[in-house]
N, C-alpha and C positions, 0 to 999 in steps of 0.2 A: 769263833771263826772257823769255818770249815777247812778241812785239810783233805787233799786228794792226790794220790800218787799211783802211777801205773807200773806194771812189770815188777811187782813186789814178790820176792820169794817167800813162801809160807811153809812152815812145818805144822801140819795138821794131823789130828788123830787118824785120818784115812790115808795119810802119806803126804809127800811134798806136792806143792802146787805153786803156780805163779798167777798173779792176777792184780786187780785194781783194789786198792784200799782207800776207803773214804771214811772220814770222821765228820759227821754232821750231828752235833749234840742233839739228843742223847744217844745216838747210835753209831757203832763202828760196823762198817759194812765191807765184806770182802767178796769180790766177784772174780772167781777163777773158774775151775771146772764146775764148781758148785757155788751157789750164793749163800753166804753165811752172814747173819746179823747178830751182833752182840750188843746188849744193853742191860741197864740195871745191875743186878748182882753179878752178871757175867763179866762186868768190867771192874768189879771190886778187886782191888789188889793188883791192877795192871801196873807194870813196871818196865823199865828199860834195863836190859842186860847187854852191855857192849853196844852193838848196833842193832839189837833186836828189841822189838816191842813184844812183851810177853804177857799173856793173860794167865790168870790164876789156874784156869783149866788146862794150861799147857800149850795152847796155840802160840806160835812164834811168827812174827812178821819182820823180815830183815829190811830195815830202813836206812841203816848206817848211822854213824855219829855225825852231828849231834841230834839228828832228826828223831831217832827213837825216843830220846829223853824229852824232846819238845812235845812229841805226840803224847807221851805218858803224862806229862804235866797238864796238857790241855784236857785230857780225858779225866784226870783226877780232879782238876779244878776248872770245870767248863765255864766259859764266859757266858754272861747273861745275854738276853736278846739285844738289849741296847748296846752292849759292847760289840756284839757281832755286826750290828748295823752302823757302828762308828759314831754313836751319839755321845758327846762329851759335854760336861757343864759349860755353859756360856756360849754354845753354838747357836746360831740363828736357824731354828728348825720350825717347819710348818707342816701341817697335815691336811690333805684334801681327799674327800671321797673314801675315807676309811672308817668303818663303823666297828671298832674294836675297843670297847671300854677298858679292858685290861691293859692294852697297849697305851692308850691315852693316859691312864693313871701312871703307868711306869714312866712314860715320857715326862709328865709334869713333875715327877719326883726328881728328875735329873736336870731338866731345863724347861723353862716355860715356853710352850709353843707360841709362835708369833701369829698375830692377826694381820700383820703387814707383810705382804708377799713380795718383797724385793730384797736383793742382796742376800739370799738365803744360802746357808752352808749346806743344809739338807732339806729336801722336800720329799715327803712321803705322799704318794698318790696312788689311789686305788683305781685300777682300770681292768675291766673284764670283757672288753669287746674291741673290735677293730674300729667301731664308731668312737669309742672313748679315746683311742689312740690318735684320732684326728685332732684332739685338743692339744697335742704336744707343742705345736708352735706357740701356743698361748702360755705354756708353762715354762719354757726354757728361759725367757727373759727374767723370770722371777729368781733365777739362780745367780749367786755371786760368781766372780771369775773362776773360782775353784770349787763351786758348788756341785753337789751330787743330787741326782734324782733317783729315788727308789720307787720303782713301779711294782705295786703289790697286786697280785692276782690269785684267783683260786687255783689249786693244784690237784693233780690226780684226776679221777673220773669226773669230778665236779667242775673241772676247768672248762671255761667257755672260750678261752684263747690260749694258744700255745706259746711257750717261751720264744720259739723261733719267730713268731709273728710280732711279739713285743720287740725283740731285738731288731728285726727288719724295719719296723715302724720308727724306732728311735734312731737307727742308723740313717734313715732317709732324711732326718732333721739334724744331722751333724753330731749325733751323740754316739759314744762308744760304751759297750758294756764291759765292766771290769770286776764284777763280783755277783755271786748269787748267795742267797741266805734263806734258810727256813724262817719264815715270818711267824707262822703259827701252825697248828695241826692242819688247818684247812687252806692256808695261803703260803705262797712263796714270794720272794722279793728279788728283783734284779736291779743292780745299781748301774747308773749311767752318768757319765760326765761329758763335757764338751770335748770334741776331738781337738787335739793339740795341733796348732798350725805352725 
């Protein structure tokens, strides 16, 4: 699960800084006066000392207790993709318009995807255009009362639709976004649920 906090005091080799700290497995990203990215061996030995998240190379980020400990635990034991997406055994899950054999294999090892599209706990749907978003009214009735819709689209330079367009399209149909997740190296996922009345 991603973690994100702003106004983090940092003790860095070049001196003190304040910025935004983001953990999106497998990367820890700090955006202050400079942008720093830590991953792989740079995160080996990460620990919490008091309220600080401390890297083996000496960088310190002041998060306070118990947050520093929670961040350290999340970095040392990162959740898998299905954990980040909230997929648990026994949930009614379906997939539409997503061609990712690795994801489908992972999913089938945790819960069997449904062929019946009603009362779903989670629907994963691939959408890479505003034309695709026009199908939203047909998808929403497939969700159970507390069901979630993950809209998966290309990210970075390959993106053909912006997150803001996805959010606006979903909002126009009574959905609210409440989570973002790295779906794969090439795709991102935005989670939507029905607006509470």
